[in-house]
mmCIF file of the N, C-alpha and C atoms, coordinates in Angstrom:
data_MODEL
# 
_entry.id   MODEL 
# 
loop_
_atom_site.group_PDB 
_atom_site.id 
_atom_site.type_symbol 
_atom_site.label_atom_id 
_atom_site.label_alt_id 
_atom_site.label_comp_id 
_atom_site.label_asym_id 
_atom_site.label_entity_id 
_atom_site.label_seq_id 
_atom_site.pdbx_PDB_ins_code 
_atom_site.Cartn_x 
_atom_site.Cartn_y 
_atom_site.Cartn_z 
_atom_site.occupancy 
_atom_site.B_iso_or_equiv 
_atom_site.pdbx_formal_charge 
_atom_site.auth_seq_id 
_atom_site.auth_comp_id 
_atom_site.auth_asym_id 
_atom_site.auth_atom_id 
_atom_site.pdbx_PDB_model_num 
ATOM 1   N N  . MET A 1 1  ? 0.848   -1.169 0.000  1.00 0.00 ? 1  MET A N  1 
ATOM 2   C CA . MET A 1 1  ? 0.000   0.000  0.000  1.00 0.00 ? 1  MET A CA 1 
ATOM 3   C C  . MET A 1 1  ? 0.897   1.236  0.000  1.00 0.00 ? 1  MET A C  1 
ATOM 4   N N  . SER A 1 2  ? 0.742   2.065  -1.006 1.00 0.00 ? 2  SER A N  1 
ATOM 5   C CA . SER A 1 2  ? 1.567   3.267  -1.079 1.00 0.00 ? 2  SER A CA 1 
ATOM 6   C C  . SER A 1 2  ? 0.736   4.480  -0.688 1.00 0.00 ? 2  SER A C  1 
ATOM 7   N N  . GLY A 1 3  ? 1.435   5.525  -0.297 1.00 0.00 ? 3  GLY A N  1 
ATOM 8   C CA . GLY A 1 3  ? 0.770   6.764  0.111  1.00 0.00 ? 3  GLY A CA 1 
ATOM 9   C C  . GLY A 1 3  ? 0.270   7.543  -1.090 1.00 0.00 ? 3  GLY A C  1 
ATOM 10  N N  . PRO A 1 4  ? -0.192  8.744  -0.827 1.00 0.00 ? 4  PRO A N  1 
ATOM 11  C CA . PRO A 1 4  ? -0.690  9.581  -1.928 1.00 0.00 ? 4  PRO A CA 1 
ATOM 12  C C  . PRO A 1 4  ? 0.421   9.902  -2.919 1.00 0.00 ? 4  PRO A C  1 
ATOM 13  N N  . SER A 1 5  ? 0.018   10.067 -4.152 1.00 0.00 ? 5  SER A N  1 
ATOM 14  C CA . SER A 1 5  ? 1.001   10.392 -5.190 1.00 0.00 ? 5  SER A CA 1 
ATOM 15  C C  . SER A 1 5  ? 1.433   11.849 -5.047 1.00 0.00 ? 5  SER A C  1 
ATOM 16  N N  . ILE A 1 6  ? 2.514   12.178 -5.724 1.00 0.00 ? 6  ILE A N  1 
ATOM 17  C CA . ILE A 1 6  ? 3.027   13.548 -5.717 1.00 0.00 ? 6  ILE A CA 1 
ATOM 18  C C  . ILE A 1 6  ? 1.954   14.505 -6.252 1.00 0.00 ? 6  ILE A C  1 
ATOM 19  N N  . ALA A 1 7  ? 1.267   14.102 -7.299 1.00 0.00 ? 7  ALA A N  1 
ATOM 20  C CA . ALA A 1 7  ? 0.226   14.950 -7.895 1.00 0.00 ? 7  ALA A CA 1 
ATOM 21  C C  . ALA A 1 7  ? -0.901  15.211 -6.897 1.00 0.00 ? 7  ALA A C  1 
ATOM 22  N N  . GLU A 1 8  ? -1.277  14.176 -6.148 1.00 0.00 ? 8  GLU A N  1 
ATOM 23  C CA . GLU A 1 8  ? -2.332  14.340 -5.143 1.00 0.00 ? 8  GLU A CA 1 
ATOM 24  C C  . GLU A 1 8  ? -1.880  15.289 -4.034 1.00 0.00 ? 8  GLU A C  1 
ATOM 25  N N  . LEU A 1 9  ? -0.639  15.128 -3.612 1.00 0.00 ? 9  LEU A N  1 
ATOM 26  C CA . LEU A 1 9  ? -0.106  16.019 -2.577 1.00 0.00 ? 9  LEU A CA 1 
ATOM 27  C C  . LEU A 1 9  ? -0.035  17.463 -3.077 1.00 0.00 ? 9  LEU A C  1 
ATOM 28  N N  . GLU A 1 10 ? 0.403   17.633 -4.317 1.00 0.00 ? 10 GLU A N  1 
ATOM 29  C CA . GLU A 1 10 ? 0.461   18.983 -4.894 1.00 0.00 ? 10 GLU A CA 1 
ATOM 30  C C  . GLU A 1 10 ? -0.935  19.601 -4.957 1.00 0.00 ? 10 GLU A C  1 
ATOM 31  N N  . ASP A 1 11 ? -1.921  18.789 -5.330 1.00 0.00 ? 11 ASP A N  1 
ATOM 32  C CA . ASP A 1 11 ? -3.300  19.272 -5.401 1.00 0.00 ? 11 ASP A CA 1 
ATOM 33  C C  . ASP A 1 11 ? -3.788  19.696 -4.016 1.00 0.00 ? 11 ASP A C  1 
ATOM 34  N N  . LYS A 1 12 ? -3.507  18.889 -3.014 1.00 0.00 ? 12 LYS A N  1 
ATOM 35  C CA . LYS A 1 12 ? -3.910  19.228 -1.647 1.00 0.00 ? 12 LYS A CA 1 
ATOM 36  C C  . LYS A 1 12 ? -3.219  20.503 -1.173 1.00 0.00 ? 12 LYS A C  1 
ATOM 37  N N  . ILE A 1 13 ? -1.955  20.625 -1.485 1.00 0.00 ? 13 ILE A N  1 
ATOM 38  C CA . ILE A 1 13 ? -1.206  21.830 -1.105 1.00 0.00 ? 13 ILE A CA 1 
ATOM 39  C C  . ILE A 1 13 ? -1.801  23.055 -1.794 1.00 0.00 ? 13 ILE A C  1 
ATOM 40  N N  . ASP A 1 14 ? -2.115  22.920 -3.078 1.00 0.00 ? 14 ASP A N  1 
ATOM 41  C CA . ASP A 1 14 ? -2.720  24.035 -3.815 1.00 0.00 ? 14 ASP A CA 1 
ATOM 42  C C  . ASP A 1 14 ? -4.044  24.458 -3.175 1.00 0.00 ? 14 ASP A C  1 
ATOM 43  N N  . ARG A 1 15 ? -4.862  23.477 -2.809 1.00 0.00 ? 15 ARG A N  1 
ATOM 44  C CA . ARG A 1 15 ? -6.148  23.793 -2.176 1.00 0.00 ? 15 ARG A CA 1 
ATOM 45  C C  . ARG A 1 15 ? -5.947  24.453 -0.814 1.00 0.00 ? 15 ARG A C  1 
ATOM 46  N N  . LEU A 1 16 ? -4.957  23.983 -0.073 1.00 0.00 ? 16 LEU A N  1 
ATOM 47  C CA . LEU A 1 16 ? -4.671  24.598 1.228  1.00 0.00 ? 16 LEU A CA 1 
ATOM 48  C C  . LEU A 1 16 ? -4.180  26.034 1.075  1.00 0.00 ? 16 LEU A C  1 
ATOM 49  N N  . VAL A 1 17 ? -3.353  26.270 0.078  1.00 0.00 ? 17 VAL A N  1 
ATOM 50  C CA . VAL A 1 17 ? -2.861  27.629 -0.179 1.00 0.00 ? 17 VAL A CA 1 
ATOM 51  C C  . VAL A 1 17 ? -4.027  28.539 -0.556 1.00 0.00 ? 17 VAL A C  1 
ATOM 52  N N  . GLU A 1 18 ? -4.921  28.051 -1.419 1.00 0.00 ? 18 GLU A N  1 
ATOM 53  C CA . GLU A 1 18 ? -6.093  28.836 -1.805 1.00 0.00 ? 18 GLU A CA 1 
ATOM 54  C C  . GLU A 1 18 ? -6.978  29.131 -0.592 1.00 0.00 ? 18 GLU A C  1 
ATOM 55  N N  . ALA A 1 19 ? -7.194  28.120 0.235  1.00 0.00 ? 19 ALA A N  1 
ATOM 56  C CA . ALA A 1 19 ? -8.015  28.313 1.433  1.00 0.00 ? 19 ALA A CA 1 
ATOM 57  C C  . ALA A 1 19 ? -7.361  29.322 2.370  1.00 0.00 ? 19 ALA A C  1 
ATOM 58  N N  . SER A 1 20 ? -6.060  29.211 2.521  1.00 0.00 ? 20 SER A N  1 
ATOM 59  C CA . SER A 1 20 ? -5.328  30.144 3.377  1.00 0.00 ? 20 SER A CA 1 
ATOM 60  C C  . SER A 1 20 ? -5.448  31.573 2.857  1.00 0.00 ? 20 SER A C  1 
ATOM 61  N N  . THR A 1 21 ? -5.328  31.740 1.557  1.00 0.00 ? 21 THR A N  1 
ATOM 62  C CA . THR A 1 21 ? -5.448  33.069 0.943  1.00 0.00 ? 21 THR A CA 1 
ATOM 63  C C  . THR A 1 21 ? -6.843  33.640 1.166  1.00 0.00 ? 21 THR A C  1 
ATOM 64  N N  . ARG A 1 22 ? -7.866  32.812 0.960  1.00 0.00 ? 22 ARG A N  1 
ATOM 65  C CA . ARG A 1 22 ? -9.248  33.262 1.185  1.00 0.00 ? 22 ARG A CA 1 
ATOM 66  C C  . ARG A 1 22 ? -9.461  33.651 2.640  1.00 0.00 ? 22 ARG A C  1 
ATOM 67  N N  . LEU A 1 23 ? -8.953  32.835 3.550  1.00 0.00 ? 23 LEU A N  1 
ATOM 68  C CA . LEU A 1 23 ? -9.136  33.108 4.975  1.00 0.00 ? 23 LEU A CA 1 
ATOM 69  C C  . LEU A 1 23 ? -8.404  34.376 5.408  1.00 0.00 ? 23 LEU A C  1 
ATOM 70  N N  . LYS A 1 24 ? -7.224  34.608 4.847  1.00 0.00 ? 24 LYS A N  1 
ATOM 71  C CA . LYS A 1 24 ? -6.497  35.842 5.167  1.00 0.00 ? 24 LYS A CA 1 
ATOM 72  C C  . LYS A 1 24 ? -7.288  37.058 4.709  1.00 0.00 ? 24 LYS A C  1 
ATOM 73  N N  . ALA A 1 25 ? -7.851  36.988 3.502  1.00 0.00 ? 25 ALA A N  1 
ATOM 74  C CA . ALA A 1 25 ? -8.646  38.102 2.979  1.00 0.00 ? 25 ALA A CA 1 
ATOM 75  C C  . ALA A 1 25 ? -9.898  38.315 3.833  1.00 0.00 ? 25 ALA A C  1 
ATOM 76  N N  . GLU A 1 26 ? -10.549 37.227 4.196  1.00 0.00 ? 26 GLU A N  1 
ATOM 77  C CA . GLU A 1 26 ? -11.743 37.325 5.033  1.00 0.00 ? 26 GLU A CA 1 
ATOM 78  C C  . GLU A 1 26 ? -11.388 37.895 6.401  1.00 0.00 ? 26 GLU A C  1 
ATOM 79  N N  . ASN A 1 27 ? -10.280 37.462 6.951  1.00 0.00 ? 27 ASN A N  1 
ATOM 80  C CA . ASN A 1 27 ? -9.836  37.949 8.255  1.00 0.00 ? 27 ASN A CA 1 
ATOM 81  C C  . ASN A 1 27 ? -9.573  39.451 8.203  1.00 0.00 ? 27 ASN A C  1 
ATOM 82  N N  . GLU A 1 28 ? -8.923  39.902 7.152  1.00 0.00 ? 28 GLU A N  1 
ATOM 83  C CA . GLU A 1 28 ? -8.645  41.337 6.994  1.00 0.00 ? 28 GLU A CA 1 
ATOM 84  C C  . GLU A 1 28 ? -9.947  42.124 6.885  1.00 0.00 ? 28 GLU A C  1 
ATOM 85  N N  . MET A 1 29 ? -10.890 41.596 6.111  1.00 0.00 ? 29 MET A N  1 
ATOM 86  C CA . MET A 1 29 ? -12.182 42.254 5.963  1.00 0.00 ? 29 MET A CA 1 
ATOM 87  C C  . MET A 1 29 ? -12.900 42.342 7.314  1.00 0.00 ? 29 MET A C  1 
ATOM 88  N N  . LEU A 1 30 ? -12.868 41.251 8.076  1.00 0.00 ? 30 LEU A N  1 
ATOM 89  C CA . LEU A 1 30 ? -13.522 41.235 9.382  1.00 0.00 ? 30 LEU A CA 1 
ATOM 90  C C  . LEU A 1 30 ? -12.845 42.193 10.360 1.00 0.00 ? 30 LEU A C  1 
ATOM 91  N N  . ARG A 1 31 ? -11.525 42.295 10.302 1.00 0.00 ? 31 ARG A N  1 
ATOM 92  C CA . ARG A 1 31 ? -10.816 43.244 11.169 1.00 0.00 ? 31 ARG A CA 1 
ATOM 93  C C  . ARG A 1 31 ? -11.201 44.686 10.829 1.00 0.00 ? 31 ARG A C  1 
ATOM 94  N N  . GLU A 1 32 ? -11.320 44.976 9.536  1.00 0.00 ? 32 GLU A N  1 
ATOM 95  C CA . GLU A 1 32 ? -11.738 46.320 9.119  1.00 0.00 ? 32 GLU A CA 1 
ATOM 96  C C  . GLU A 1 32 ? -13.165 46.600 9.579  1.00 0.00 ? 32 GLU A C  1 
ATOM 97  N N  . ARG A 1 33 ? -14.028 45.609 9.448  1.00 0.00 ? 33 ARG A N  1 
ATOM 98  C CA . ARG A 1 33 ? -15.427 45.759 9.890  1.00 0.00 ? 33 ARG A CA 1 
ATOM 99  C C  . ARG A 1 33 ? -15.482 45.981 11.397 1.00 0.00 ? 33 ARG A C  1 
ATOM 100 N N  . GLU A 1 34 ? -14.686 45.231 12.136 1.00 0.00 ? 34 GLU A N  1 
ATOM 101 C CA . GLU A 1 34 ? -14.653 45.383 13.590 1.00 0.00 ? 34 GLU A CA 1 
ATOM 102 C C  . GLU A 1 34 ? -14.199 46.788 13.973 1.00 0.00 ? 34 GLU A C  1 
ATOM 103 N N  . ALA A 1 35 ? -13.171 47.282 13.304 1.00 0.00 ? 35 ALA A N  1 
ATOM 104 C CA . ALA A 1 35 ? -12.678 48.632 13.595 1.00 0.00 ? 35 ALA A CA 1 
ATOM 105 C C  . ALA A 1 35 ? -13.750 49.669 13.270 1.00 0.00 ? 35 ALA A C  1 
ATOM 106 N N  . SER A 1 36 ? -14.441 49.480 12.161 1.00 0.00 ? 36 SER A N  1 
ATOM 107 C CA . SER A 1 36 ? -15.511 50.399 11.773 1.00 0.00 ? 36 SER A CA 1 
ATOM 108 C C  . SER A 1 36 ? -16.635 50.387 12.804 1.00 0.00 ? 36 SER A C  1 
ATOM 109 N N  . LEU A 1 37 ? -17.016 49.212 13.253 1.00 0.00 ? 37 LEU A N  1 
ATOM 110 C CA . LEU A 1 37 ? -18.075 49.104 14.254 1.00 0.00 ? 37 LEU A CA 1 
ATOM 111 C C  . LEU A 1 37 ? -17.642 49.700 15.588 1.00 0.00 ? 37 LEU A C  1 
ATOM 112 N N  . ALA A 1 38 ? -16.384 49.545 15.938 1.00 0.00 ? 38 ALA A N  1 
ATOM 113 C CA . ALA A 1 38 ? -15.880 50.132 17.182 1.00 0.00 ? 38 ALA A CA 1 
ATOM 114 C C  . ALA A 1 38 ? -15.935 51.657 17.106 1.00 0.00 ? 38 ALA A C  1 
ATOM 115 N N  . ARG A 1 39 ? -15.567 52.218 15.944 1.00 0.00 ? 39 ARG A N  1 
ATOM 116 C CA . ARG A 1 39 ? -15.655 53.675 15.768 1.00 0.00 ? 39 ARG A CA 1 
ATOM 117 C C  . ARG A 1 39 ? -17.110 54.137 15.857 1.00 0.00 ? 39 ARG A C  1 
ATOM 118 N N  . GLU A 1 40 ? -17.993 53.402 15.193 1.00 0.00 ? 40 GLU A N  1 
ATOM 119 C CA . GLU A 1 40 ? -19.414 53.762 15.219 1.00 0.00 ? 40 GLU A CA 1 
ATOM 120 C C  . GLU A 1 40 ? -19.960 53.701 16.644 1.00 0.00 ? 40 GLU A C  1 
ATOM 121 N N  . ARG A 1 41 ? -19.579 52.679 17.383 1.00 0.00 ? 41 ARG A N  1 
ATOM 122 C CA . ARG A 1 41 ? -20.028 52.534 18.775 1.00 0.00 ? 41 ARG A CA 1 
ATOM 123 C C  . ARG A 1 41 ? -19.559 53.713 19.610 1.00 0.00 ? 41 ARG A C  1 
ATOM 124 N N  . SER A 1 42 ? -18.308 54.084 19.428 1.00 0.00 ? 42 SER A N  1 
ATOM 125 C CA . SER A 1 42 ? -17.755 55.211 20.170 1.00 0.00 ? 42 SER A CA 1 
ATOM 126 C C  . SER A 1 42 ? -18.523 56.492 19.855 1.00 0.00 ? 42 SER A C  1 
ATOM 127 N N  . GLN A 1 43 ? -18.815 56.708 18.583 1.00 0.00 ? 43 GLN A N  1 
ATOM 128 C CA . GLN A 1 43 ? -19.571 57.902 18.187 1.00 0.00 ? 43 GLN A CA 1 
ATOM 129 C C  . GLN A 1 43 ? -20.973 57.890 18.787 1.00 0.00 ? 43 GLN A C  1 
ATOM 130 N N  . LEU A 1 44 ? -21.610 56.728 18.796 1.00 0.00 ? 44 LEU A N  1 
ATOM 131 C CA . LEU A 1 44 ? -22.954 56.630 19.358 1.00 0.00 ? 44 LEU A CA 1 
ATOM 132 C C  . LEU A 1 44 ? -22.946 56.850 20.867 1.00 0.00 ? 44 LEU A C  1 
ATOM 133 N N  . LEU A 1 45 ? -21.925 56.345 21.543 1.00 0.00 ? 45 LEU A N  1 
ATOM 134 C CA . LEU A 1 45 ? -21.821 56.573 22.982 1.00 0.00 ? 45 LEU A CA 1 
ATOM 135 C C  . LEU A 1 45 ? -21.646 58.057 23.286 1.00 0.00 ? 45 LEU A C  1 
ATOM 136 N N  . GLU A 1 46 ? -20.826 58.736 22.493 1.00 0.00 ? 46 GLU A N  1 
ATOM 137 C CA . GLU A 1 46 ? -20.633 60.176 22.682 1.00 0.00 ? 46 GLU A CA 1 
ATOM 138 C C  . GLU A 1 46 ? -21.937 60.930 22.426 1.00 0.00 ? 46 GLU A C  1 
ATOM 139 N N  . LYS A 1 47 ? -22.639 60.552 21.360 1.00 0.00 ? 47 LYS A N  1 
ATOM 140 C CA . LYS A 1 47 ? -23.911 61.199 21.031 1.00 0.00 ? 47 LYS A CA 1 
ATOM 141 C C  . LYS A 1 47 ? -24.922 60.974 22.150 1.00 0.00 ? 47 LYS A C  1 
ATOM 142 N N  . ASN A 1 48 ? -24.966 59.770 22.672 1.00 0.00 ? 48 ASN A N  1 
ATOM 143 C CA . ASN A 1 48 ? -25.870 59.434 23.765 1.00 0.00 ? 48 ASN A CA 1 
ATOM 144 C C  . ASN A 1 48 ? -25.535 60.263 25.006 1.00 0.00 ? 48 ASN A C  1 
ATOM 145 N N  . GLU A 1 49 ? -24.274 60.411 25.298 1.00 0.00 ? 49 GLU A N  1 
ATOM 146 C CA . GLU A 1 49 ? -23.849 61.193 26.462 1.00 0.00 ? 49 GLU A CA 1 
ATOM 147 C C  . GLU A 1 49 ? -24.237 62.663 26.293 1.00 0.00 ? 49 GLU A C  1 
ATOM 148 N N  . ARG A 1 50 ? -24.056 63.212 25.091 1.00 0.00 ? 50 ARG A N  1 
ATOM 149 C CA . ARG A 1 50 ? -24.454 64.608 24.841 1.00 0.00 ? 50 ARG A CA 1 
ATOM 150 C C  . ARG A 1 50 ? -25.963 64.776 25.024 1.00 0.00 ? 50 ARG A C  1 
ATOM 151 N N  . ALA A 1 51 ? -26.737 63.818 24.516 1.00 0.00 ? 51 ALA A N  1 
ATOM 152 C CA . ALA A 1 51 ? -28.197 63.883 24.657 1.00 0.00 ? 51 ALA A CA 1 
ATOM 153 C C  . ALA A 1 51 ? -28.597 63.798 26.127 1.00 0.00 ? 51 ALA A C  1 
ATOM 154 N N  . ARG A 1 52 ? -27.958 62.917 26.873 1.00 0.00 ? 52 ARG A N  1 
ATOM 155 C CA . ARG A 1 52 ? -28.263 62.773 28.299 1.00 0.00 ? 52 ARG A CA 1 
ATOM 156 C C  . ARG A 1 52 ? -27.975 64.073 29.044 1.00 0.00 ? 52 ARG A C  1 
ATOM 157 N N  . THR A 1 53 ? -26.852 64.693 28.734 1.00 0.00 ? 53 THR A N  1 
ATOM 158 C CA . THR A 1 53 ? -26.482 65.952 29.377 1.00 0.00 ? 53 THR A CA 1 
ATOM 159 C C  . THR A 1 53 ? -27.495 67.042 29.044 1.00 0.00 ? 53 THR A C  1 
ATOM 160 N N  . LYS A 1 54 ? -27.898 67.127 27.779 1.00 0.00 ? 54 LYS A N  1 
ATOM 161 C CA . LYS A 1 54 ? -28.893 68.132 27.383 1.00 0.00 ? 54 LYS A CA 1 
ATOM 162 C C  . LYS A 1 54 ? -30.207 67.924 28.123 1.00 0.00 ? 54 LYS A C  1 
ATOM 163 N N  . ILE A 1 55 ? -30.643 66.679 28.212 1.00 0.00 ? 55 ILE A N  1 
ATOM 164 C CA . ILE A 1 55 ? -31.903 66.376 28.896 1.00 0.00 ? 55 ILE A CA 1 
ATOM 165 C C  . ILE A 1 55 ? -31.800 66.725 30.375 1.00 0.00 ? 55 ILE A C  1 
ATOM 166 N N  . GLU A 1 56 ? -30.695 66.377 31.005 1.00 0.00 ? 56 GLU A N  1 
ATOM 167 C CA . GLU A 1 56 ? -30.510 66.716 32.421 1.00 0.00 ? 56 GLU A CA 1 
ATOM 168 C C  . GLU A 1 56 ? -30.540 68.233 32.615 1.00 0.00 ? 56 GLU A C  1 
ATOM 169 N N  . ASN A 1 57 ? -29.914 68.969 31.705 1.00 0.00 ? 57 ASN A N  1 
ATOM 170 C CA . ASN A 1 57 ? -29.928 70.430 31.795 1.00 0.00 ? 57 ASN A CA 1 
ATOM 171 C C  . ASN A 1 57 ? -31.342 70.982 31.626 1.00 0.00 ? 57 ASN A C  1 
ATOM 172 N N  . MET A 1 58 ? -32.114 70.412 30.690 1.00 0.00 ? 58 MET A N  1 
ATOM 173 C CA . MET A 1 58 ? -33.501 70.848 30.497 1.00 0.00 ? 58 MET A CA 1 
ATOM 174 C C  . MET A 1 58 ? -34.329 70.594 31.750 1.00 0.00 ? 58 MET A C  1 
ATOM 175 N N  . ILE A 1 59 ? -34.154 69.436 32.343 1.00 0.00 ? 59 ILE A N  1 
ATOM 176 C CA . ILE A 1 59 ? -34.899 69.101 33.563 1.00 0.00 ? 59 ILE A CA 1 
ATOM 177 C C  . ILE A 1 59 ? -34.546 70.084 34.674 1.00 0.00 ? 59 ILE A C  1 
ATOM 178 N N  . THR A 1 60 ? -33.271 70.388 34.806 1.00 0.00 ? 60 THR A N  1 
ATOM 179 C CA . THR A 1 60 ? -32.835 71.342 35.831 1.00 0.00 ? 60 THR A CA 1 
ATOM 180 C C  . THR A 1 60 ? -33.474 72.708 35.590 1.00 0.00 ? 60 THR A C  1 
ATOM 181 N N  . ARG A 1 61 ? -33.489 73.168 34.344 1.00 0.00 ? 61 ARG A N  1 
ATOM 182 C CA . ARG A 1 61 ? -34.095 74.474 34.025 1.00 0.00 ? 61 ARG A CA 1 
ATOM 183 C C  . ARG A 1 61 ? -35.602 74.456 34.278 1.00 0.00 ? 61 ARG A C  1 
ATOM 184 N N  . LEU A 1 62 ? -36.260 73.356 33.918 1.00 0.00 ? 62 LEU A N  1 
ATOM 185 C CA . LEU A 1 62 ? -37.704 73.258 34.154 1.00 0.00 ? 62 LEU A CA 1 
ATOM 186 C C  . LEU A 1 62 ? -38.022 73.269 35.644 1.00 0.00 ? 62 LEU A C  1 
ATOM 187 N N  . LYS A 1 63 ? -37.213 72.583 36.426 1.00 0.00 ? 63 LYS A N  1 
ATOM 188 C CA . LYS A 1 63 ? -37.428 72.586 37.877 1.00 0.00 ? 63 LYS A CA 1 
ATOM 189 C C  . LYS A 1 63 ? -37.245 73.989 38.435 1.00 0.00 ? 63 LYS A C  1 
ATOM 190 N N  . ALA A 1 64 ? -36.290 74.730 37.899 1.00 0.00 ? 64 ALA A N  1 
ATOM 191 C CA . ALA A 1 64 ? -36.045 76.096 38.370 1.00 0.00 ? 64 ALA A CA 1 
ATOM 192 C C  . ALA A 1 64 ? -37.211 77.014 37.999 1.00 0.00 ? 64 ALA A C  1 
ATOM 193 N N  . LEU A 1 65 ? -37.885 76.738 36.891 1.00 0.00 ? 65 LEU A N  1 
ATOM 194 C CA . LEU A 1 65 ? -39.015 77.559 36.460 1.00 0.00 ? 65 LEU A CA 1 
ATOM 195 C C  . LEU A 1 65 ? -40.311 77.202 37.183 1.00 0.00 ? 65 LEU A C  1 
ATOM 196 N N  . ALA A 1 66 ? -40.408 75.988 37.694 1.00 0.00 ? 66 ALA A N  1 
ATOM 197 C CA . ALA A 1 66 ? -41.640 75.522 38.333 1.00 0.00 ? 66 ALA A CA 1 
ATOM 198 C C  . ALA A 1 66 ? -41.861 76.284 39.634 1.00 0.00 ? 66 ALA A C  1 
ATOM 199 N N  . PRO A 1 67 ? -43.117 76.680 39.879 1.00 0.00 ? 67 PRO A N  1 
ATOM 200 C CA . PRO A 1 67 ? -43.396 77.382 41.146 1.00 0.00 ? 67 PRO A CA 1 
ATOM 201 C C  . PRO A 1 67 ? -43.232 76.431 42.329 1.00 0.00 ? 67 PRO A C  1 
ATOM 202 N N  . GLU A 1 68 ? -42.744 76.970 43.412 1.00 0.00 ? 68 GLU A N  1 
ATOM 203 C CA . GLU A 1 68 ? -42.578 76.171 44.640 1.00 0.00 ? 68 GLU A CA 1 
ATOM 204 C C  . GLU A 1 68 ? -43.957 75.867 45.203 1.00 0.00 ? 68 GLU A C  1 
ATOM 205 N N  . SER A 1 69 ? -44.183 74.626 45.616 1.00 0.00 ? 69 SER A N  1 
ATOM 206 C CA . SER A 1 69 ? -45.486 74.258 46.186 1.00 0.00 ? 69 SER A CA 1 
ATOM 207 C C  . SER A 1 69 ? -45.421 74.223 47.683 1.00 0.00 ? 69 SER A C  1 
# 
């Protein structure tokens, strides 16, 4: 019983190289997407914080305008 032929091994190596190339490209794409989502999250957190501050300021002003009971 002999092992795989040279041609079979070359074919397997070629397929592994192709798979590796595809995975590297996919990995790079996913890293870019992750970075983009992290930036978007940061921007949304900042926007949320600004909105919270504005609302707190409005509430404070409304309380100051309300007549004392």
